[in-house]
N, C-alpha and C positions, 0 to 999 in steps of 0.2 A: 938703368938706361948711360950710353957712352955723353961725354961733350956735346960733340955733333949735335944730337938727333935735337937735346934739348935748347942749344944757340937757336935751330932749325925754329923747337916749338912757341919759345919765345919772341923769336920773330911775330911766326903768324897771327902772337896774339894781341896785338897790336890793330890788326887790323880784323878780327870777328869779333871782336868785341861792337863793336858799333856799326856788321851788315847785321843784316833784316834774315838771315838763310845763310846756312856754312856745313860744309860737309870737310871732315878733320881725318888723315889715319894715319898710321904709324908709319915715321921715317924704320925706326926699330924699334921694336915693342917693349918693353918690360913684362909684359906678361900672357899668357895665353886668357881669352877671355872665353869664362865659365859660360855653359848653354848655348844660348840659340847661336848660330854662325850668321846670321845674315844681322844687319845694323840695327844699332839701338836710333831710334827714333824719339828724339826729342821735342816736346812743342809747347815753350814758354808762353800763358795767353796774355797780351796787353788788352787795356782797355783806356781811356783819355783819367788822367787821375793814379794814374801805377805810381810808384815811387821808386824811384829810378833806383835805389842799390838794391832795393828786391828781387827788378828782372835783370841785371845785369850780373850780378854775380852768380847767379845760375847757369846763365846763357856761357858769360867765360868758364866757367868749372865743365859743362858737358860740353863746348866749345873743343878745347883743349884737350878733354880728355882721350880724345882718339890715340894723341900719342905719344900715349901709354899704353897702349890694347892693340893687336891685331885686330879687332873687332870694328867695322866701323861707327861714325858717331853722327849724327846727321839732326843736326839741333835746329829750329827753325823760330821766326816770333811769328806768333798769329794771334789776328783776332775776329772775333764774333763776325763781325759787317765787311771783312773782305779786306783786301789791301786797300790801307790809306795810312796818313797821320799821326801817329799818335802824339797828345801834347803830354807829359808826363807832369807828376806832384811840383817841383820845383820848374818849369817851362819848357823841361828839353821836349823838341822835338823828334821824334823817330820814324823813318817810312819803313811798315809794315808790311812785307809781299806777299804770305802767303792770311790767305782765309781759313775757314775753320774748317779745321776735318781729321777728328779725332778717331774717326778708321783707320787712321796714318800713321798713326803715332803708336807709341809705348805707354810713354810716361805724356801725361800732362805734367805742368808748373807752373800755380794758379799764384802769381806776388799781390800786395794788399798794395795799399796805400789811402788817402782819405778818410778813413774813418774814425777821425777826431772832430773833421770839418765836412759837417752831414748836409750843409747847403749845398757844397764846390764837386767836382767832378771824381768820382773813385769808389771808392766798393760800397759804401749810402748808395751811391748815384747807378751803382747796375742793382741792386739789391729793389729799388723801389722801381727799376726799367724794368725787370725781371728776367730780362731775356738772355742772359750768360748763366743764374740757375738754372734755369731752364735747362737751356744747350747743356752747362755739366751734368746733369742728372741725367740724361740722356743719353749721355756720353759712355758710361758703363756698361763693359761688355768685360769679359774671363780674354786676359792677356793683355789690359791696360791697367796701368796704376797712374790712379789721379793724386799729385802732393800738393800742398801747397805749404805757405810761408807768411810769418805776421797775419795780419788782417786778411788775408785773400782767402782762410780758413776759414773764414767768413761768410765769402760766398759761396765754401762748401758749405757749411750749416744750410745757408738760405736753401740748397739746392736739399738741401735732409738725407744730403751724406755723413755728415759725422754723427749722426742720431744715432744712440746708442753702442759709440763705439770709442775707441781708447784716440785722444788728439791732445794739440796745444795747442796756442798762439799765442799772440802779442800779451804781455802781461796786463794789457789795458783794454781788451778782449774777452777775455779770460772768460767772468765773470758769462758775462753778452752767450758765451760759448757752451759754458753750464746749462744755461739758462732754459739753449735751445736743444738740450737732450745729448750733447756733448760726453763724455767720458774721461773729463782731465785727467795728464797725468803731468808730473813735475820734470819734465825730462827737457832738452833743447831740442832734439828729433825723434818722433812719435812713429812706430813703424808696426801699422797691422797690418798688416800683406800689400793688397792694392790700394792701401792708406796707409799713406805717408805725411805725414807735419809735423809744423815747426817753428817756431819761437819768432822773437821781432828782428827786427830789420837786418841785424848783418849775420842771424841763423840760416839765410838764401846758402850762403859758403857750406856750412854745416852741414845741411839737410840734401842740397846736392853731391859732396864725398861721401857722403854717408848711401846714397844711391849708387854712386859710378862706383864704391866698395862694394853695393848687396851687385849689382846688375855684371861690373867689369874685373872686381876681381880686387884684393888686397894692395897687389903692387902697383896697377892703376888710380890709386885713391893717394898712396903713401907718392908717386912719381908726382901726384899736381901739389899737394902738401909741400914738396921740393922746390917746384918753380913756382907756387905763388906766396913762398917766403910764409905762408900760415897754417897752424896744427890744429885739425879738428877740435871743435872744445866742446865742453858740457857732455851729457849724458843721452845714450842713443835707447829709447824705451821700445824693445822687440815682443813682441807677441809673442 
């Protein structure tokens, strides 16, 4: 990738991270996109109490990935309740412009947050409410990959999506995940095909980079690591 394109990509990141929807395309691709020719559509699922780094890190990786591939990448935040303002775990307020539409996605990313505070907004509140786990369970279909990181994996567990399947989550929730039927793997990212999970808060970077490598190719992942000055870490378990 040439320096001009890298500078363009870096400048674009400033606005991409806080925008509720974006479509990025390469000026000059680092590699050919394997597989499908149409755009890669990524929906990051938002809810009150979601952890800031959990949702922002994957969003930035996927938003920037279009600069390293010829394939269009569309990344958006979505909420089950339709367009609204979400209040995150540390008080950040983010306007989400898109509602729930998993039939329009190739990849769902479910962040975590609020698992240690059962009385506050977050994962526990969403599990008690039940609407989001039910929607996640109903969303599964051929061609859709459901992914989650940190305690967002517990929302997939509540939906019955991790039962009997290899998975991982934040270390403080791993015992709960196993009790609920998940097959815990000692890895930072666990790829079981249409179900991909990752560990604690910072593993959102590794989850997204792994999925970029899988969906868009190794050159795209390497280009992103150089741009972000971050090297993917930990073990990735694959089926």
